[in-house]
N, C-alpha and C positions, 0 to 999 in steps of 0.2 A: 239106493241107500235103504238099509233095513231099519226097522224101528229101534234096534239096539244102537244105531249110530245116531239117533236124534240127539240134538244139542251139540254134536261135534261139527260145528259150522265151518270154521276156517281151517280147511284141509286141502292138501294138494289135489287137484282135479286129475282124474285118470285120463291120460292123454296118450295118443298114439302118434308116432313120428311119421311124417311124410318123408320118405327116404329117397334121395336121388342126388344128382350131380349138383344140385343147388345148395345142399347142406341142410342143417337143422338149426332152429332157433325157437326160443320161447318168447312170445311177444305179448306182454301185457298191454292192452289197449288203453289209450288215454281217453277218458270219458268226459273230462271237463277242462277246457282251456283256460289259461290265465289271461285276464283282461289287459288290454294295452294300457289303460289308465285305471288305477284302483280307486274306485269311488265308494268303497265300503263293501262289507261282506253280504251282498244282496243276492248271490247265487250260491247254491250248495257246492261243496268240494267233494269229489269222488274219493272214496276210501277203498280198502282192499276188498276183493270179492268175498262172498259168503256162499258156501255150497249148500244147497237146499234140496229136499225131497218132501213130497206130501207127508204130513204127520209131524214135521219139525215145528218147533215153537220159537218164532223170532222175537217174541216179547221178552225173552230171557236175555237178549243182547243189550237191553238198557237204552238209555237216551241217545247213544251214539248212532243208532240206526237211522234216525230222522233228524234232519236239520231244520231249523225254522229261522226266518228273517227277523222276527220280533215276537213279543209275548203279549202285548196289550191290545192287539187289534181286534180280538174277539171277546174281550171282557164284557160280561153281561148279555151276551147275544142270546136271544130267546127263540128265534126262528130263522130258517134258511130256505132257499129254493135252489135246487140243484139245476143250474142252467147249462152246465157242460159236463158230460160224462162220456169219456172216450178211452178205448183201449186200441193202441197202435200195435199192429203185428207187422214186423219187418219180414218181407218175403224175398227180396233180392238186395244184395249188398255188393258194392264195388269200390275200388280205390286204385289210383295209379300214382306212380312217382316217376318224375323226369329228371335225369341227371344232367350234369354240366355239358356233356357232349350230346345232349338231346336224346340219349338212349332212354327207353321207357320200360317200366315193369308195371303190369296191371294184373289184379286179381279180382275175380267175380265169384259170388256165391249165390246159389239158388236153394230155397227151402222146398222140400218135398214131404208130403204126408198129410198135413192138416188141410182141410177144405175151408172155403168161406163159411159154410154152414157151421163147422166146428168153432170157428172164431166168433161168429155171431152168438152161438150158444153160450160160449164162455162169457161173453160180454153181458148178455141178458141175465145169466145166473148170478154173476158177480154184482150187477147193479141191484138186483132184489135183495141180496145178502147185505150189501153196503147200506141201503136205505133202512133195513131192519136194524142193523148195528148202530147206525147214526141215531135213529129215533129212540133206541133203548137208552141213550144218554140223557133223554129228557128234552132235547131240543125239538121244536116243531118243524117237521119237513113239509113245506107247502108243495103239493103236486104241481108239476111243471104246467100242465094245461090250465089248471085253476089260476096259477100266477100269470100266465100269458093273457088270460081273459081279463085280468085286473090291471095289467101294466102295459101302457104304450111302449115303454122302453124295451120290455122283453119281446113285444110284438115286432118291434124294429129289429131287434137282435136276431130273432128267428127268421125274419125275411131276408136278412143278409147272409145267414149261415148256409152251409152247403148240405145237401141230402147225405145221410149216412146209409150204408158204408161209403166212405170217400176213399177211392183208390188213387194213389198219386205216385208218380215217378216211373223211371225206366230201369236203368242199371241199378239205381237205388230206389227200391219200390216198397211202399207200405200200404196197408189197408187200415183205415181208421174207422173203428166200429163203435156205434152208440146203441143204446136200447131203443125200442119202439117209441116213437113220439119225439125223439131227440134229433137235432141237427148238429153239424160239426162246424166249429170255428176255432181259429187260433187266438191267442191272447198276447199282450205285450210281454217281452222277455221269454218268448216261447222258443226253445232251442230246436224244436222240430220243424219250425216254419222255414221254408225255402222258396225263393222265387217271388216275383212281383205279385202274383195272385194271393199267395199266402200272406205277404207283408200287408196287403191292403186289409185283410181281415183282422190282422193283429192290431193295427191302429184303429180300425173302425169299430171294434167290439167295445172299447173302453167307455165311450159316451153312453150307449144304450144300457150297458151293465150298471153304470152309476145312476142313470135314470130309474131303472128297476129297483135298485137298492133303496132309493128314497120313496118311490111309489108304494112299495110293499112293506117299507119299514122292516126289512129282512136282510140277512147276509146273502150274498150271491156266491154260491159255492160251486167249485169245479173240481173234477177228478181226472187225472191222466195217468194211465199205465202204459209203459212201453215195453213190448216183448221182442227181443232180438234173438238171432240165432248164429251170428258170426261176428268175431272181432277182427277188424282190419285196420292196420296202422301203416300209412304211407309216409315215407320220408319226404318232407316238404322243403320249401326254401328256408334259408337261414335268416338271422336277424336282419342283415342288410339286403335281403332279397336275392341272395346268391343261391343258385341251384346246388344241390349236393353233388360231390364227385361221382357218386354211384347211385343209380335209381334203385330203390329198395322198398319192398312191401312185405310186412309181416302179417300173418293171419292164422286164425284157428276157428274151428266150429265150436260154438259155445251158446247153448240156449240160456238166455238171461233176462231177468227183469232189470232194465237199465236204471242207473242212478241219475240224480239231478233232474231229469225230465219227468220221471215218475214222481208225482206229487199231488197233494191236495191243497187247494187254495181257497181263501174266503175273502170276498170283497166286503169291507165294512167302512163306515165313516171314521172309526178310530184308527184303522191301519194306516200306516204312513205311505205316501206316494212320493217316489224319488225319481231323479233323472234316469237312473238305471232300472227302475221297477215302477212303471206308471200304473195307476188305477187303485190305489188303496187296498192292496192285497196282502193278507197274512198268508205265508206259504209254509207248507210242511213237505219237505222233499227227502226222498230216499238218498242215502249217502253211499251205500255199497252195492255193486252189482250182485244180484241174487242169482247165482248160476245153478243150473239144473241139468247136469250132464247125463242123467240116467235114461232119458227118453231118446237119445241119439243112437240110431242104429248103424249108420255109416256116414262117412264123408269121402265121396269118390271124386277123383280127378277125372272130369269128363273131357278134358283136353286130350288126354291120351287113352281114354276109356279104361284106364287101370285104376283099380282101387288102391288107395294109399293108406289104408288102415287095416290092421289085422283083425281077425274074427274076435268079436267081444270087446273091442276097444272103442271108446265112445267119442273121441275127439280127434281132430287133425291139427297138426302144427306145421307151419311152413314159412319159409322165407324165400322171396323171389327177388333176386338181385342180378345186376348185369352191368357190364362196362361198355357195351356196344349193342346197337340194334334194338329190337323190341322183343320183350318176353311177355307172354300172356298165359294165364292159367285160369281155368273155370272149374268150380267144384259144385257138386250137388250134395247137400246135407239132407239125409233122410231121417225123420223122426217117427217114432211110434205115436200115432195120433191119440191113442187112449192114454198112454203114459204122459205124453206131452200136455194134453188137456188137464189131466189130473194135477200135475206139478205146477203148471202155470196158474191154474185156478187157486190152488192152495197158497202159492206164493203171494198172489195179489190179495187174497183174504188176510194173510198174516200181516203184510205190510199196511193194508188198509186199517186193520184193527189197531196197530201201533199209532198210526196217524190220527185216528178217531179219538183214542185215549188221550193223546197230547192236546188235541183240539178241545176236548171236554175239560181237561184240567185247566186250560187257559181261560175257559169261560167263567 
């Protein structure tokens, strides 16, 4: 995206078709599921994607870019401690669909290009910028180590947290990165938590966080950014639990800052605690996927060792479907590490600025 394109956010993404006997399909991924029982609008709803490149100004999109669960939770807040700051980079993604005759379609993606050092550098640089921009609003940001020395609650929280970076998963694999001095933990209503070990941290973090909030007389603030590189949508069971007649998986390569889970939250006494969202948190969540196609160099079908994209085309679209047997496809998505780092860093900064502005207005 050139500078002359800045501001033209909602545009068709340049996509290359993966052509073959399986056919073609455009597959918008579902980023937020509808709850079985609706107990109120306590989670953000995903909106249409927004195309982005470094230099674009997301503040022009207005209030619709960020959802919040309430407005009065941070009123009068004077100081905060950032207890959780994490950037999740998805490096492997996979999904499978099983049809009524037990036929299966499975698609797996692997990210190639960026190193762990690149991801840590992005995290560290964004943390420094975030703290500077937050402090510029007039709120006092208590350094984490100072806060830990004054708060048994924060000491307890850090003792139960995991060292960062925290690499988790196999076929679906992510690295969770935090700046130096920080550890990693999940929180209640965290859509990125999976498995018993993660669930234990989500429920265990609530009590020490609230202890720290009272001990420090400060808001406990958390930041989560989620950077993905592939959209995969697998056809699942129907409403009555019936398998679909045909196993079907739709997918495409797409570097994106994910909605809903990308958010800023603040724990305060005034914020409401509900059955759906424990812990007195006011949340500011991204509503639209921020897609960044410019850094993708190729999306290769490594099952057949054949490239499924034309020269200069930045994304792959595919549909894997079958009526019998098992079909499996694996893809390697290669990005330019420099362009990828530049776009991801800029997108996080733009989204963070919008969230901080909303937080400051609510104070």
